[in-house]
C-alpha positions, 0 to 999 in steps of 0.5 A: 221723499226726494221725489215729493220734495222735488215736485214741491220745488217744481211747484215753487219754480212754477209759482216764481215763473208766474210771478215773473213772467205773467207780465209778458202776456198782460203788460201791453194790455195793462200798460195801454189802459185797455184792461185792468190788472185783475181782468188781464190776470184772469185771462192769463190764468185761464189761457196759460193753463190751456196752453200748458195742457194742450201743447206743454209737452212740446217743450217738456221733451226738450228740457226733460231729456233733450239737453242732458240724459239721465236726470235723476231725482236729486238732479231734478230737485237741484235744477228747479231749486237753483232756477227758482231761487234766481227767478224769485230774487229777480221778481222781488227786484221787479226785474223781468228775466228769462225763466227759460234761460234760468232752467236751461242754465240750471240743467247745464250746471247739472250736466257740468257737475255730472262731468266733474264727477265722471258720470258723463263727459262734457261732449255727452251733453247735447250741444246741438240742442243747446246751440238751437236753444241759444240761437232762438234766444237771439233770433226770437227777440229780433223777429218780435221787435221787427214784427211789432214795428210792422204791426204798429204801422199797419194798425195806424193805417187801420185807425186812420181809415175808420171812425174813431169809436169803431177803431177803439172797439176793434183795438180793444177786441184785439187786446183781448185776443192778443193777451189770450193768445200770448198767454196760451203760447206762454203756457205751452212754452214755459210750463216746461221750465218748471216741470220738464225735468220731472218727466223722466223721473216721474215715469221712472217712479210710477211707470206712467206713460209719457203723454199722461205724465206730461199732462199731469205735470202740465196741469201742476205747473199751469195752476202754480204759474197762475197762482204766482201771477195773481200774487206777485205778478204786479211787481214785474208788470209795473216795470214792463207795462209802464217804465220801458215806454208809454204804450197806447192802444195801437202800440200795445196791440202791436207788441202783444200780437208780436209776442203771441205769434213769435212764442207760438211759432217757436213752440210749434214749428221746431216740434214739427221739424225736429220733434222738440219745441224750443224753450225761447225767452218769452221775457226777451220776446215781450220786452223787445216787442215793446221796444219795437212798438215804442220805437215805431211810435216815437220814430226812434229812441226818444220814447224809450227809457234807455236806462230801464232797458239797459238794466233789464238787459244786464239781468238777462246777461247774468241769468245763464251763468248765475243759474249754472253756478247755483245748480253746479254748487247745489249738486256738489253740496247735496252729494256730499251729504247723500 
């Protein structure tokens, strides 16, 4: 019964990830006016599910057992419930937060609860993996911002060298490509945030081989992420697509391509090197790529809504401690009654 309830909570988490993070791959195409919201969401749904199925296992291993060993059915339920509640609140407020930070914070909260109960010691938490994850949250936005700036300047040269109608057609094609690629990379990286903690638990419950387990969980997460994007995705899109800076075709493509490349590389390269992908913040990467393109376009901060940017960043700073506290408190409370 706990497993079924927990898996339902994972679906709830995936729904909230879609509602909050669907903005990341689509905001540049929608904000620049290249694609309608419905068309952008349709592309997002298809390619995010594809990314989840083909490469979702890369980061699932990290979330499922890379940070804290011995995640139980109760712990998995607590983790996705704590992260899902925080993401839902942020979505209703129109705030683009990091779902990767949310789930990592919840897993750490469970680890601290284990330590408080004497099940493990604090040093048993895999702090080297935690350090790599936290470092990726700092490095990936910096890379994305710089890459967006360089790509914008390159696209301006492209526009200047060819006829305007041809340039518009090329940029539209690049919008579709960057959105599809970004959605694929998002699905590969973020589906683990909803279902990664259930990999070990599902294997223990049913004895299903690890690869098959991750494939089934990736499909579950991918479908509910797409559903969340279609139903509540508009709230956060309105913030990131229109309120940070005014995007045009060139800046939109630059930000979109920057996001796609950064997320895909952080999913794939660490997996090839160390055997686990890094759950980076696609939200941090998306917002900073928009800021980078906006700064390149306006040649400074003049074209940015600094107040909105600061408000978004304040929600980022709250995410890790809030989800850690929520998960810790829920875990201790549930154990009183079980």
